[in-house]
Structures are given as C-alpha cells and as structure tokens.
C-alpha positions as CSV (number, residue, x, y, z in Angstrom):
1,M,-108.0,-66.7,98.5
2,N,-110.0,-63.6,99.2
3,D,-110.5,-63.7,102.9
4,A,-112.3,-59.9,103.0
5,P,-116.1,-60.0,104.1
6,D,-118.6,-59.9,101.0
7,E,-119.9,-56.5,102.0
8,V,-122.9,-56.6,99.9
9,G,-124.0,-60.1,101.4
10,E,-123.2,-59.0,104.9
11,A,-125.9,-55.8,104.7
12,D,-128.3,-58.0,103.2
13,D,-127.9,-60.0,106.4
14,R,-128.4,-56.8,108.6
15,R,-131.1,-55.2,106.4
16,L,-134.5,-54.9,107.5
17,D,-138.1,-53.8,106.4
18,G,-138.4,-50.6,106.8
19,N,-141.1,-51.0,109.4
20,A,-138.8,-52.2,111.6
21,I,-138.1,-49.0,112.7
22,T,-142.0,-48.3,113.6
23,G,-141.3,-48.7,117.4
24,A,-138.2,-46.6,117.3
25,L,-140.4,-43.6,115.6
26,L,-143.5,-44.2,117.8
27,E,-141.0,-43.7,120.9
28,L,-139.7,-40.4,119.5
29,F,-143.2,-38.8,118.1
30,A,-145.3,-39.8,121.1
31,V,-143.8,-36.9,123.0
32,D,-144.0,-33.2,122.6
33,L,-141.2,-32.0,120.3
34,V,-141.2,-28.5,121.0
35,P,-138.4,-28.9,123.7
36,A,-136.4,-30.8,121.2
37,E,-132.9,-29.6,120.8
38,C,-132.3,-29.1,117.1
39,T,-129.4,-28.6,115.4
40,C,-129.3,-26.2,112.1
41,A,-127.8,-27.8,109.2
42,H,-127.1,-24.7,107.6
43,C,-125.1,-22.7,110.4
44,G,-124.6,-25.6,113.2
45,R,-126.8,-23.3,116.0
46,T,-128.5,-25.5,118.3
47,G,-131.3,-24.5,120.5
48,P,-135.1,-25.8,121.3
49,L,-137.7,-26.0,118.6
50,A,-139.6,-23.7,120.8
51,E,-136.9,-20.9,120.0
52,H,-137.2,-21.0,116.1
53,A,-139.6,-18.7,114.5
54,L,-142.5,-20.2,112.9
55,Y,-144.3,-19.1,109.5
56,A,-147.7,-20.3,109.4
57,D,-148.8,-18.5,106.6
58,S,-148.2,-20.4,103.4
59,P,-149.4,-24.4,102.5
60,A,-147.1,-25.6,105.1
61,L,-146.0,-24.9,108.8
62,V,-142.2,-23.8,108.3
63,L,-139.7,-23.6,111.0
64,R,-136.9,-21.3,110.7
65,C,-133.1,-20.9,112.3
66,V,-133.1,-17.9,114.5
67,G,-129.4,-17.6,114.0
68,C,-129.7,-18.1,109.8
69,A,-133.3,-18.0,109.0
70,G,-132.3,-21.1,107.3
71,V,-135.4,-23.8,107.3
72,V,-135.2,-26.7,109.9
73,L,-138.4,-28.3,109.4
74,R,-141.5,-28.2,107.3
75,Y,-145.1,-29.8,107.9
76,S,-148.2,-30.0,106.0
77,S,-151.4,-32.0,106.1
78,A,-153.4,-32.4,102.9
79,G,-154.8,-35.0,101.0
80,G,-154.9,-37.4,104.0
81,R,-151.4,-37.4,104.4
82,I,-148.6,-35.8,106.6
83,R,-145.4,-34.3,105.2
84,L,-142.9,-33.6,107.5
85,D,-139.1,-32.6,106.0
86,L,-136.5,-32.3,108.5
87,S,-133.7,-31.9,105.7
88,G,-132.4,-28.7,107.6
89,T,-132.0,-30.3,110.7
90,R,-128.7,-31.8,111.3
91,L,-129.8,-33.6,114.6
92,L,-133.2,-33.4,116.9
93,V,-132.1,-34.4,120.4
94,L,-134.7,-34.8,123.1
95,P,-134.8,-36.0,126.4
96,L,-137.2,-39.1,127.1
97,P,-137.8,-38.8,131.4
98,E,-139.7,-41.8,131.7
99,L,-137.0,-43.8,130.3
100,A,-133.8,-44.6,132.5
101,E,-130.5,-44.0,130.2
102,G,-129.2,-47.7,128.8
103,N,-132.9,-49.1,129.1
104,G,-131.6,-51.5,126.3
105,S,-133.7,-50.1,123.8
106,P,-132.2,-50.3,120.1
107,A,-132.1,-46.5,119.9
108,A,-130.7,-45.8,123.3
109,S,-127.2,-45.9,121.7
110,I,-128.0,-43.4,118.6
C-alpha cells in the first residue's frame, strides 16, 4: 500500500480560477509603481523603477536596467488592450504604507 499523497489530486484541490488573484493584483496595481524596488533578472541589480532608463521612442515603453542595459519591463497599449511584460524582472517589491504588516492578507506572506 502506498501512503504517499496523490500530488495531482492535492494540486487540483488547491487550484483556483485565475480570477481569484484579482484582489491581490488590484492591491498591487492601484498604487504608484515608480518607487518600487525592481530586481533585474539579467544581472541581479536592485533599484527603484525610477532609476531605470526609459526608452519611449518605440511602439512600447521599455525600461532597461542601468547596470546591464537588460530590458526589465515593456508596456504597450493598443487595440483596446494593455500589455505588460515583466519577464526581465526577477522581483518587484513596493511598500504599501496604508497597510500594517501582517494584516492577514493572503499576499502578506509573499
């Protein structure tokens, strides 16, 4: 007899529809991201988004790391859609001053 948990079944039990993250994302994107600390996925440099180099002369806004010139963020708006590419960002951290630490939010432990 195998007492190991059924990993696939347990994952299905924990899985929610992607809409369940809406509240957490609203918490993040309803604030000014410019002071957010951004860690470059290319070189590991961390600094505020405001310190990154913005290139606004293409179809998308492109933020590049000042340490290695790697693209950390791409933003475009066309055809009634917004596209946000953060694949060059390892981590984006920003304080929420109006919320106390340990407020019980599911995102508080991330």
